[in-house]
Z-matrix of the N, CA and C atoms (Angstrom, degrees):
N
C 1 1.454
C 2 1.531 1 109.44
N 3 1.350 2 116.25 1 132.95
C 4 1.463 3 121.80 2 -177.39
C 5 1.522 4 110.48 3 -79.82
N 6 1.297 5 116.39 4 132.01
C 7 1.467 6 119.77 5 177.46
C 8 1.526 7 109.85 6 -80.66
N 9 1.319 8 114.33 7 167.12
C 10 1.461 9 119.42 8 179.81
C 11 1.521 10 111.12 9 -62.00
N 12 1.355 11 115.98 10 -32.09
C 13 1.454 12 119.34 11 -179.42
C 14 1.517 13 111.57 12 -71.69
N 15 1.338 14 117.37 13 -26.43
C 16 1.457 15 121.25 14 -178.13
C 17 1.527 16 112.03 15 -90.39
N 18 1.323 17 117.32 16 -18.23
C 19 1.467 18 120.43 17 -176.52
C 20 1.525 19 110.29 18 -67.01
N 21 1.336 20 115.27 19 144.89
C 22 1.463 21 120.45 20 178.43
C 23 1.523 22 108.54 21 -101.65
N 24 1.320 23 116.46 22 103.55
C 25 1.454 24 121.50 23 -179.13
C 26 1.529 25 112.42 24 -92.74
N 27 1.328 26 116.84 25 0.55
C 28 1.451 27 119.23 26 -177.96
C 29 1.510 28 111.21 27 85.14
N 30 1.306 29 115.52 28 169.44
C 31 1.454 30 120.84 29 -177.11
C 32 1.522 31 110.53 30 -78.24
N 33 1.320 32 115.44 31 135.76
C 34 1.467 33 119.91 32 174.01
C 35 1.525 34 108.64 33 -66.65
N 36 1.347 35 118.32 34 134.36
C 37 1.468 36 119.57 35 -179.82
C 38 1.520 37 111.49 36 -57.19
N 39 1.318 38 115.43 37 137.80
C 40 1.453 39 120.89 38 178.30
C 41 1.514 40 109.80 39 -76.62
N 42 1.326 41 116.57 40 125.68
C 43 1.460 42 120.33 41 -177.97
C 44 1.516 43 109.32 42 -137.17
N 45 1.305 44 115.82 43 147.76
C 46 1.456 45 120.86 44 170.24
C 47 1.524 46 107.04 45 -100.95
N 48 1.336 47 117.57 46 -80.30
C 49 1.460 48 120.83 47 -179.66
C 50 1.520 49 110.91 48 -123.84
N 51 1.280 50 120.87 49 20.57
C 52 1.463 51 120.39 50 179.32
C 53 1.499 52 109.31 51 -174.13
N 54 1.347 53 117.95 52 167.69
C 55 1.466 54 127.35 53 7.65
C 56 1.529 55 115.10 54 -92.58
N 57 1.326 56 117.88 55 3.61
C 58 1.461 57 119.01 56 -171.17
C 59 1.528 58 113.26 57 -66.96
N 60 1.314 59 117.20 58 -21.57
C 61 1.460 60 118.87 59 178.86
C 62 1.523 61 111.39 60 -63.04
N 63 1.335 62 116.56 61 -39.71
C 64 1.461 63 119.25 62 179.69
C 65 1.521 64 110.29 63 -63.68
N 66 1.325 65 117.62 64 -42.59
C 67 1.463 66 120.56 65 -179.65
C 68 1.522 67 111.40 66 -63.11
N 69 1.334 68 116.36 67 -40.97
C 70 1.451 69 119.92 68 -176.03
C 71 1.523 70 114.02 69 -79.13
N 72 1.330 71 116.36 70 -37.14
C 73 1.460 72 119.81 71 -174.20
C 74 1.519 73 113.35 72 -90.98
N 75 1.324 74 117.76 73 -17.08
C 76 1.470 75 121.28 74 173.46
C 77 1.531 76 107.77 75 -127.62
N 78 1.313 77 114.46 76 53.74
C 79 1.463 78 121.27 77 -170.94
C 80 1.523 79 113.10 78 -58.39
N 81 1.316 80 117.78 79 -44.88
C 82 1.460 81 121.00 80 -178.56
C 83 1.521 82 110.86 81 -60.24
N 84 1.320 83 116.95 82 -41.34
C 85 1.465 84 121.68 83 178.78
C 86 1.528 85 110.97 84 -58.34
N 87 1.334 86 117.04 85 -36.12
C 88 1.457 87 121.49 86 -177.83
C 89 1.531 88 113.06 87 -93.38
N 90 1.321 89 116.41 88 7.74
C 91 1.462 90 120.02 89 173.92
C 92 1.507 91 115.51 90 85.64
N 93 1.339 92 117.73 91 16.26
C 94 1.462 93 120.72 92 178.06
C 95 1.526 94 110.00 93 -96.58
N 96 1.306 95 116.06 94 147.13
C 97 1.454 96 121.88 95 -176.71
C 98 1.523 97 109.97 96 -92.71
N 99 1.327 98 116.42 97 60.86
C 100 1.459 99 122.39 98 175.72
C 101 1.517 100 108.33 99 -113.60
N 102 1.320 101 115.49 100 155.31
C 103 1.459 102 118.72 101 170.77
C 104 1.524 103 108.56 102 -74.59
N 105 1.314 104 117.21 103 141.25
C 106 1.456 105 120.33 104 172.18
C 107 1.520 106 108.20 105 -139.99
N 108 1.327 107 117.28 106 132.81
C 109 1.468 108 119.53 107 -175.21
C 110 1.519 109 113.99 108 -77.13
N 111 1.347 110 117.63 109 -23.34
C 112 1.459 111 120.36 110 -176.05
C 113 1.520 112 110.55 111 -134.18
N 114 1.334 113 115.32 112 149.31
C 115 1.450 114 120.85 113 174.73
C 116 1.524 115 108.17 114 -140.26
N 117 1.328 116 117.00 115 -155.85
C 118 1.465 117 120.93 116 -173.82
C 119 1.525 118 113.40 117 -86.69
N 120 1.317 119 117.63 118 2.31
C 121 1.469 120 121.36 119 -179.97
C 122 1.523 121 108.95 120 -106.41
N 123 1.329 122 116.17 121 112.85
C 124 1.465 123 120.90 122 177.46
C 125 1.516 124 111.41 123 -99.51
N 126 1.336 125 117.11 124 -34.45
C 127 1.464 126 122.18 125 -175.52
C 128 1.521 127 110.45 126 -96.28
N 129 1.318 128 115.97 127 115.37
C 130 1.462 129 122.28 128 177.75
C 131 1.531 130 108.02 129 -103.02
N 132 1.302 131 117.06 130 -170.88
C 133 1.470 132 120.29 131 178.49
C 134 1.527 133 110.06 132 -59.45
N 135 1.314 134 116.12 133 132.83
C 136 1.452 135 120.67 134 176.26
C 137 1.510 136 115.29 135 87.98
N 138 1.324 137 118.60 136 1.53
C 139 1.464 138 120.20 137 179.93
C 140 1.521 139 110.92 138 -62.93
N 141 1.324 140 116.11 139 138.91
C 142 1.455 141 121.86 140 -179.58
C 143 1.521 142 110.30 141 -84.33
N 144 1.337 143 116.67 142 127.13
C 145 1.459 144 120.75 143 176.51
C 146 1.513 145 112.67 144 125.99
N 147 1.317 146 115.22 145 167.89
C 148 1.465 147 122.09 146 178.69
C 149 1.526 148 110.24 147 -71.85
N 150 1.311 149 116.30 148 125.91
C 151 1.466 150 120.29 149 178.97
C 152 1.522 151 109.88 150 -68.38
N 153 1.328 152 115.40 151 130.19
C 154 1.455 153 120.47 152 178.85
C 155 1.526 154 110.05 153 -137.33
N 156 1.325 155 114.16 154 162.78
C 157 1.461 156 121.20 155 170.14
C 158 1.519 157 107.06 156 -117.81
N 159 1.315 158 117.01 157 121.33
C 160 1.460 159 122.50 158 176.22
C 161 1.511 160 107.77 159 -100.59
N 162 1.321 161 116.63 160 122.80
C 163 1.463 162 119.56 161 -175.59
C 164 1.519 163 110.57 162 -143.31
N 165 1.306 164 115.60 163 159.43
C 166 1.454 165 120.55 164 177.14
C 167 1.509 166 110.70 165 172.23
N 168 1.314 167 114.99 166 -177.99
C 169 1.456 168 121.50 167 177.57
C 170 1.528 169 109.60 168 -123.68
N 171 1.310 170 115.40 169 157.93
C 172 1.456 171 122.74 170 175.12
C 173 1.526 172 106.50 171 -105.27
N 174 1.328 173 117.11 172 124.50
C 175 1.463 174 121.67 173 -177.72
C 176 1.524 175 110.76 174 -110.57
N 177 1.338 176 115.99 175 141.23
C 178 1.463 177 119.91 176 175.79
C 179 1.529 178 109.47 177 -86.03
N 180 1.321 179 116.67 178 -175.81
C 181 1.453 180 121.31 179 -176.16
C 182 1.512 181 114.68 180 -65.77
N 183 1.338 182 117.38 181 -19.07
C 184 1.462 183 121.53 182 177.52
C 185 1.520 184 112.47 183 -92.18
N 186 1.326 185 116.66 184 3.00
C 187 1.454 186 120.15 185 179.94
C 188 1.514 187 114.49 186 82.36
N 189 1.333 188 117.15 187 15.01
C 190 1.462 189 121.61 188 178.54
C 191 1.523 190 110.33 189 -94.32
N 192 1.323 191 116.73 190 139.26
C 193 1.462 192 120.69 191 176.79
C 194 1.518 193 109.59 192 -67.74
N 195 1.327 194 116.29 193 133.60
C 196 1.463 195 122.48 194 -178.27
C 197 1.527 196 108.63 195 -87.38
N 198 1.324 197 116.17 196 123.84
C 199 1.457 198 121.00 197 -176.89
C 200 1.510 199 114.68 198 -94.01
N 201 1.325 200 118.24 199 1.64
C 202 1.468 201 119.21 200 -178.84
C 203 1.525 202 111.73 201 -129.47
N 204 1.328 203 116.69 202 27.99
C 205 1.466 204 119.85 203 178.21
C 206 1.529 205 110.31 204 -84.26
N 207 1.300 206 115.35 205 154.49
C 208 1.465 207 122.72 206 172.79
C 209 1.516 208 107.25 207 -120.36
N 210 1.332 209 116.74 208 124.09
C 211 1.456 210 122.09 209 -179.79
C 212 1.522 211 108.32 210 -113.00
N 213 1.320 212 116.35 211 129.29
C 214 1.456 213 122.22 212 176.19
C 215 1.524 214 108.81 213 -118.54
N 216 1.324 215 116.61 214 141.03
C 217 1.463 216 119.92 215 176.81
C 218 1.525 217 110.02 216 -129.92
N 219 1.332 218 115.15 217 151.52
C 220 1.464 219 120.97 218 171.54
C 221 1.523 220 107.45 219 -139.14
N 222 1.331 221 115.56 220 146.29
C 223 1.461 222 120.69 221 -175.21
C 224 1.519 223 110.40 222 -168.82
N 225 1.335 224 116.54 223 159.74
C 226 1.466 225 119.39 224 169.65
C 227 1.524 226 109.96 225 -83.64
N 228 1.310 227 117.04 226 171.37
C 229 1.463 228 120.41 227 175.64
C 230 1.534 229 109.66 228 -81.33
N 231 1.316 230 117.05 229 -171.17
C 232 1.451 231 120.77 230 -177.27
C 233 1.511 232 114.13 231 -67.06
N 234 1.327 233 116.89 232 -16.83
C 235 1.464 234 121.66 233 176.80
C 236 1.531 235 111.80 234 -99.12
N 237 1.334 236 116.15 235 16.33
C 238 1.477 237 123.26 236 176.75
C 239 1.516 238 113.65 237 67.67
N 240 1.334 239 117.05 238 28.32
C 241 1.473 240 120.84 239 -177.85
C 242 1.527 241 110.94 240 -112.31
N 243 1.324 242 115.29 241 138.04
C 244 1.463 243 122.02 242 169.60
C 245 1.525 244 108.53 243 -99.62
N 246 1.322 245 118.96 244 141.42
C 247 1.467 246 118.73 245 172.32
C 248 1.520 247 109.86 246 -69.26
N 249 1.322 248 116.40 247 139.72
C 250 1.465 249 121.27 248 -177.73
C 251 1.522 250 112.95 249 -97.25
N 252 1.333 251 116.65 250 -11.01
C 253 1.463 252 120.61 251 -177.94
C 254 1.522 253 108.38 252 -160.20
N 255 1.320 254 116.03 253 172.78
C 256 1.463 255 120.80 254 176.76
C 257 1.522 256 109.76 255 -61.81
N 258 1.319 257 116.58 256 -42.33
C 259 1.457 258 120.57 257 179.49
C 260 1.528 259 110.98 258 -63.80
N 261 1.318 260 116.14 259 -39.13
C 262 1.458 261 121.54 260 178.31
C 263 1.533 262 110.45 261 -64.22
N 264 1.326 263 116.36 262 -42.93
C 265 1.469 264 120.88 263 178.78
C 266 1.528 265 110.71 264 -61.48
N 267 1.315 266 116.65 265 -40.52
C 268 1.468 267 119.98 266 178.79
C 269 1.520 268 110.92 267 -65.41
N 270 1.318 269 116.24 268 -42.18
C 271 1.464 270 120.39 269 -179.13
C 272 1.527 271 111.45 270 -66.95
N 273 1.329 272 116.65 271 -37.44
C 274 1.461 273 121.48 272 -179.47
C 275 1.528 274 112.51 273 -79.29
N 276 1.335 275 115.89 274 -22.04
C 277 1.464 276 119.58 275 -171.98
C 278 1.515 277 111.65 276 70.32
N 279 1.325 278 115.92 277 28.11
C 280 1.459 279 120.84 278 -174.25
C 281 1.522 280 109.69 279 -147.38
N 282 1.330 281 116.43 280 130.34
C 283 1.459 282 120.73 281 -172.96
C 284 1.524 283 114.00 282 -95.57
N 285 1.326 284 118.54 283 -26.06
C 286 1.460 285 121.44 284 174.23
C 287 1.518 286 115.69 285 81.66
N 288 1.321 287 117.71 286 -13.77
C 289 1.470 288 121.77 287 -176.69
C 290 1.515 289 108.22 288 -146.13
N 291 1.337 290 116.59 289 141.28
C 292 1.459 291 119.97 290 178.71
C 293 1.517 292 111.87 291 -147.89
N 294 1.332 293 114.88 292 158.46
C 295 1.463 294 122.16 293 178.07
C 296 1.520 295 109.40 294 -133.92
N 297 1.334 296 115.83 295 142.12
C 298 1.459 297 120.04 296 176.42
C 299 1.522 298 109.33 297 -151.26
N 300 1.327 299 116.85 298 132.28
C 301 1.455 300 121.68 299 173.45
C 302 1.520 301 110.23 300 -90.36
N 303 1.322 302 116.34 301 160.34
C 304 1.463 303 120.86 302 -179.87
C 305 1.529 304 112.55 303 -99.31
N 306 1.320 305 117.66 304 4.70
C 307 1.456 306 120.27 305 -171.13
C 308 1.512 307 116.59 306 -89.40
N 309 1.321 308 119.68 307 -4.19
C 310 1.465 309 120.21 308 -177.81
C 311 1.517 310 113.02 309 -110.64
N 312 1.317 311 118.25 310 -7.86
C 313 1.459 312 122.11 311 179.60
C 314 1.535 313 109.24 312 -89.84
N 315 1.342 314 118.69 313 137.24
C 316 1.476 315 120.45 314 -179.46
C 317 1.525 316 113.65 315 -58.00
N 318 1.353 317 116.62 316 -25.99
C 319 1.462 318 120.51 317 179.63
C 320 1.529 319 111.80 318 -103.71
N 321 1.328 320 117.30 319 13.11
C 322 1.471 321 122.95 320 -178.69
C 323 1.519 322 112.11 321 57.44
N 324 1.337 323 116.41 322 38.84
C 325 1.459 324 120.80 323 178.44
C 326 1.530 325 110.92 324 -93.39
N 327 1.317 326 115.10 325 156.46
C 328 1.464 327 121.18 326 160.87
C 329 1.520 328 105.75 327 -100.09
N 330 1.311 329 117.74 328 147.49
C 331 1.465 330 122.16 329 -179.83
C 332 1.525 331 108.04 330 -141.29
N 333 1.344 332 116.78 331 122.16
C 334 1.455 333 122.16 332 176.41
C 335 1.525 334 109.90 333 -115.22
N 336 1.330 335 115.81 334 140.67
C 337 1.461 336 122.72 335 175.26
C 338 1.521 337 106.80 336 -108.43
N 339 1.326 338 115.17 337 110.18
C 340 1.455 339 119.40 338 -171.88
C 341 1.525 340 110.11 339 -146.99
N 342 1.311 341 116.81 340 -160.11
C 343 1.470 342 122.39 341 173.36
C 344 1.518 343 107.98 342 -124.34
N 345 1.315 344 115.21 343 157.10
C 346 1.456 345 118.75 344 175.43
C 347 1.525 346 107.84 345 -70.67
N 348 1.334 347 117.40 346 126.50
C 349 1.468 348 119.11 347 -175.11
C 350 1.514 349 112.60 348 -74.42
N 351 1.307 350 114.84 349 155.31
C 352 1.454 351 120.47 350 168.45
C 353 1.514 352 109.16 351 -85.06
N 354 1.325 353 116.86 352 164.33
C 355 1.462 354 121.07 353 176.47
C 356 1.529 355 109.17 354 -67.91
N 357 1.324 356 116.81 355 135.82
C 358 1.464 357 120.18 356 -176.60
C 359 1.525 358 112.48 357 -74.22
N 360 1.337 359 117.29 358 -36.18
C 361 1.462 360 121.57 359 179.81
C 362 1.526 361 108.67 360 -139.21
N 363 1.337 362 118.43 361 158.08
C 364 1.458 363 120.48 362 177.20
C 365 1.530 364 110.94 363 -58.19
N 366 1.324 365 116.57 364 137.23
C 367 1.460 366 121.13 365 179.73
C 368 1.507 367 114.56 366 85.27
N 369 1.332 368 116.51 367 -3.14
C 370 1.460 369 120.93 368 179.31
C 371 1.524 370 108.61 369 -106.07
N 372 1.322 371 116.90 370 136.65
C 373 1.457 372 120.66 371 -179.87
C 374 1.529 373 110.04 372 -78.10
N 375 1.335 374 117.47 373 151.19
C 376 1.464 375 119.66 374 172.27
C 377 1.529 376 109.84 375 -57.08
N 378 1.313 377 116.18 376 136.40
C 379 1.469 378 119.70 377 179.38
C 380 1.526 379 109.83 378 -158.56
N 381 1.314 380 114.53 379 165.06
C 382 1.467 381 122.65 380 176.12
C 383 1.525 382 107.66 381 -120.85
N 384 1.317 383 117.04 382 133.32
C 385 1.456 384 122.27 383 176.58
C 386 1.523 385 109.66 384 -83.82
N 387 1.336 386 116.31 385 138.10
C 388 1.466 387 121.71 386 -174.00
C 389 1.522 388 109.96 387 -130.19
N 390 1.336 389 115.14 388 137.82
C 391 1.463 390 122.48 389 171.49
C 392 1.525 391 107.42 390 -122.17
N 393 1.339 392 116.49 391 134.08
C 394 1.464 393 121.59 392 178.21
C 395 1.520 394 109.15 393 -118.21
N 396 1.321 395 116.11 394 129.63
C 397 1.455 396 124.04 395 174.67
C 398 1.526 397 107.03 396 -123.36
N 399 1.336 398 117.69 397 132.89
C 400 1.463 399 119.51 398 -178.80
C 401 1.518 400 110.08 399 -161.59
N 402 1.329 401 114.58 400 171.76
C 403 1.463 402 120.57 401 178.31
C 404 1.534 403 110.11 402 -56.90
N 405 1.329 404 114.55 403 145.81
C 406 1.454 405 119.47 404 176.60
C 407 1.508 406 115.36 405 85.15
N 408 1.317 407 117.84 406 -9.13
C 409 1.470 408 120.37 407 -179.79
C 410 1.522 409 109.78 408 -97.19
N 411 1.315 410 116.04 409 132.62
C 412 1.458 411 119.55 410 173.06
C 413 1.522 412 110.88 411 -81.23
N 414 1.335 413 116.19 412 -29.64
C 415 1.457 414 122.19 413 177.31
C 416 1.520 415 108.78 414 -134.87
N 417 1.323 416 116.14 415 149.38
C 418 1.458 417 119.21 416 176.90
C 419 1.530 418 109.55 417 -69.44
N 420 1.347 419 115.36 418 161.29
C 421 1.460 420 120.96 419 -178.08
C 422 1.522 421 109.99 420 -113.27
N 423 1.335 422 115.41 421 155.14
C 424 1.457 423 122.22 422 -177.69
C 425 1.525 424 110.01 423 -119.94
N 426 1.317 425 117.01 424 134.68
C 427 1.451 426 121.04 425 173.83
C 428 1.522 427 109.08 426 -147.04
N 429 1.326 428 116.35 427 -175.13
C 430 1.462 429 121.68 428 179.81
C 431 1.520 430 109.53 429 -135.29
N 432 1.322 431 115.49 430 151.91
C 433 1.458 432 122.56 431 172.26
C 434 1.527 433 108.05 432 -111.00
N 435 1.330 434 116.37 433 118.70
C 436 1.449 435 122.34 434 169.02
C 437 1.525 436 108.02 435 -103.98
N 438 1.329 437 117.77 436 173.44
C 439 1.459 438 121.20 437 -170.49
C 440 1.526 439 111.96 438 -119.03
N 441 1.328 440 116.13 439 136.32
C 442 1.464 441 121.38 440 -175.15
C 443 1.523 442 112.87 441 -64.66
N 444 1.333 443 118.05 442 -23.69
C 445 1.462 444 120.86 443 -178.85
C 446 1.531 445 112.25 444 -96.82
N 447 1.325 446 117.09 445 19.73
C 448 1.468 447 122.58 446 177.40
C 449 1.520 448 110.18 447 -121.66
N 450 1.345 449 116.12 448 46.64
C 451 1.466 450 120.77 449 -173.83
C 452 1.523 451 112.56 450 -58.27
N 453 1.323 452 117.79 451 -43.00
C 454 1.464 453 120.45 452 -178.04
C 455 1.529 454 111.22 453 -64.30
N 456 1.327 455 116.57 454 -46.73
C 457 1.460 456 120.11 455 177.96
C 458 1.517 457 112.29 456 -64.57
N 459 1.333 458 116.75 457 -39.83
C 460 1.460 459 120.84 458 179.49
C 461 1.527 460 110.96 459 -61.56
N 462 1.324 461 116.01 460 -38.07
C 463 1.465 462 120.27 461 -178.31
C 464 1.526 463 112.28 462 -65.77
N 465 1.337 464 117.69 463 -23.43
C 466 1.464 465 121.83 464 -177.91
C 467 1.527 466 112.93 465 -99.13
N 468 1.311 467 117.48 466 -8.09
C 469 1.464 468 121.09 467 -173.38
C 470 1.535 469 110.74 468 -74.37
N 471 1.332 470 117.05 469 123.88
C 472 1.467 471 121.61 470 -174.82
C 473 1.528 472 111.99 471 -67.32
N 474 1.328 473 117.44 472 -38.06
C 475 1.467 474 119.72 473 -179.61
C 476 1.522 475 110.10 474 -67.29
N 477 1.319 476 116.65 475 -45.43
C 478 1.465 477 119.90 476 179.27
C 479 1.527 478 110.38 477 -64.58
N 480 1.327 479 117.03 478 -37.30
C 481 1.469 480 120.66 479 178.73
C 482 1.524 481 112.30 480 -66.04
N 483 1.342 482 117.40 481 -23.15
C 484 1.465 483 120.68 482 179.47
C 485 1.521 484 112.56 483 -76.65
N 486 1.332 485 116.80 484 -11.95
C 487 1.462 486 122.35 485 179.76
C 488 1.526 487 108.88 486 -87.64
N 489 1.345 488 119.58 487 135.94
C 490 1.465 489 120.28 488 177.36
C 491 1.527 490 110.92 489 -51.82
N 492 1.320 491 116.29 490 138.20
C 493 1.465 492 121.68 491 -173.14
C 494 1.521 493 112.62 492 -53.32
N 495 1.315 494 117.09 493 -37.44
C 496 1.462 495 120.72 494 -177.48
C 497 1.513 496 114.47 495 -71.07
N 498 1.333 497 117.18 496 -11.00
C 499 1.468 498 120.27 497 -177.37
C 500 1.522 499 112.98 498 -113.28
N 501 1.321 500 117.29 499 -3.60
C 502 1.467 501 119.75 500 -176.46
C 503 1.519 502 112.63 501 -62.58
N 504 1.340 503 116.97 502 -29.73
C 505 1.464 504 119.38 503 -178.00
C 506 1.526 505 112.06 504 -63.60
N 507 1.343 506 117.65 505 -19.25
C 508 1.465 507 119.28 506 178.89
C 509 1.526 508 112.03 507 -71.62
N 510 1.339 509 116.87 508 -9.75
C 511 1.464 510 121.30 509 179.89
C 512 1.529 511 112.62 510 -107.59
N 513 1.330 512 117.47 511 5.28
C 514 1.466 513 121.32 512 -174.77
C 515 1.521 514 110.71 513 -105.23
N 516 1.320 515 117.09 514 120.26
C 517 1.465 516 122.13 515 174.73
C 518 1.521 517 109.11 516 -84.00
N 519 1.323 518 115.92 517 137.94
C 520 1.462 519 121.35 518 -178.76
C 521 1.526 520 110.45 519 -92.07
N 522 1.327 521 115.58 520 134.69
C 523 1.469 522 121.83 521 -177.53
C 524 1.533 523 110.68 522 -88.78
N 525 1.338 524 115.12 523 136.73
C 526 1.460 525 122.64 524 174.13
C 527 1.521 526 108.15 525 -134.50
N 528 1.302 527 116.40 526 140.59
C 529 1.459 528 120.65 527 174.88
C 530 1.515 529 108.55 528 -117.50
N 531 1.319 530 115.39 529 131.44
C 532 1.456 531 120.69 530 -174.45
C 533 1.524 532 109.62 531 -148.78
N 534 1.333 533 116.56 532 119.32
C 535 1.459 534 120.49 533 177.49
C 536 1.508 535 113.90 534 58.79
N 537 1.344 536 116.73 535 34.13
C 538 1.455 537 119.89 536 179.30
C 539 1.513 538 114.54 537 83.83
N 540 1.322 539 118.59 538 -1.95
C 541 1.461 540 121.09 539 178.34
C 542 1.524 541 109.98 540 -109.29
N 543 1.321 542 115.35 541 154.19
C 544 1.462 543 121.75 542 -177.98
C 545 1.521 544 109.22 543 -110.26
N 546 1.330 545 115.52 544 127.82
C 547 1.458 546 121.47 545 177.56
C 548 1.519 547 109.12 546 -121.52
N 549 1.311 548 115.77 547 143.66
C 550 1.462 549 122.12 548 169.96
C 551 1.519 550 107.94 549 -119.01
N 552 1.321 551 115.25 550 128.43
C 553 1.463 552 120.78 551 -179.68
C 554 1.517 553 109.11 552 -101.02
N 555 1.331 554 116.10 553 125.27
C 556 1.461 555 120.96 554 179.41
C 557 1.519 556 108.89 555 -139.08
N 558 1.326 557 115.95 556 98.61
C 559 1.456 558 121.13 557 176.22
C 560 1.520 559 109.37 558 -86.48
N 561 1.325 560 116.22 559 142.05
C 562 1.456 561 122.96 560 -178.27
C 563 1.519 562 108.33 561 -112.12
N 564 1.323 563 116.45 562 120.03
C 565 1.468 564 122.38 563 179.41
C 566 1.523 565 108.13 564 -105.69
N 567 1.316 566 116.46 565 115.76
C 568 1.454 567 120.94 566 -175.24
C 569 1.525 568 112.69 567 -74.24
N 570 1.337 569 117.11 568 -27.95
C 571 1.460 570 122.74 569 179.91
C 572 1.520 571 108.54 570 -150.25
N 573 1.335 572 116.03 571 178.17
C 574 1.454 573 120.51 572 173.56
C 575 1.513 574 113.66 573 96.79
N 576 1.332 575 115.19 574 -175.73
C 577 1.464 576 121.54 575 -175.55
C 578 1.521 577 111.90 576 -62.46
N 579 1.326 578 117.51 577 -31.27
C 580 1.468 579 121.52 578 -179.11
C 581 1.522 580 112.39 579 -102.24
N 582 1.334 581 117.26 580 24.56
C 583 1.463 582 120.94 581 -176.31
C 584 1.529 583 110.98 582 -52.04
N 585 1.321 584 115.33 583 130.24
C 586 1.459 585 121.77 584 175.92
C 587 1.517 586 109.99 585 -63.27
N 588 1.306 587 116.39 586 144.83
C 589 1.467 588 120.29 587 174.87
C 590 1.516 589 108.61 588 -72.69
N 591 1.325 590 116.17 589 126.19
C 592 1.464 591 122.16 590 175.53
C 593 1.533 592 108.71 591 -113.86
N 594 1.325 593 114.78 592 149.26
C 595 1.465 594 120.32 593 -174.80
C 596 1.521 595 111.06 594 -108.80
N 597 1.314 596 115.67 595 145.26
C 598 1.464 597 122.89 596 176.11
C 599 1.518 598 106.94 597 -87.13
N 600 1.322 599 116.18 598 97.09
C 601 1.471 600 121.45 599 -175.15
C 602 1.523 601 109.31 600 -103.17
């Protein structure tokens, strides 16, 4: 009889930061029966702010949509408030943080149901903080989502102003209205001519 040490189970797949993170951290989305504290819904009943859907795809350097990326977002609600505790999140109807994998959507999109954030401080434009984790990355990347219909605020934002003018459009989500709902499209390009601006945080 062969012992466990002698059995040949094959080589463990080589991974850097994915795709297993998406399966583990958004387990319900991928059909696993694990508890998960966060999902793609940030705005619950009573959340303050305009209801929006933030969606997009993550593209690799060859322009292909990545099907095993994990996207995390954090933001305040429409009144510029972050929940400070679980009880606070329940009272506000707003969770402040969300996770979504790109592997279950037919178009390899991430989709978040949230509210448009308020500006966190005077002189700062409304924005959403984004973290991307995917295959081939040794470390996750950080970026921001600004909004195409916030031109005045964007023009005053110090972080956006620090980005070369020719690359600022990579941080701007485009607004679409359809059937009474508001969508913002924000595609993330990991490499290439349209590479999204990432921040050293």
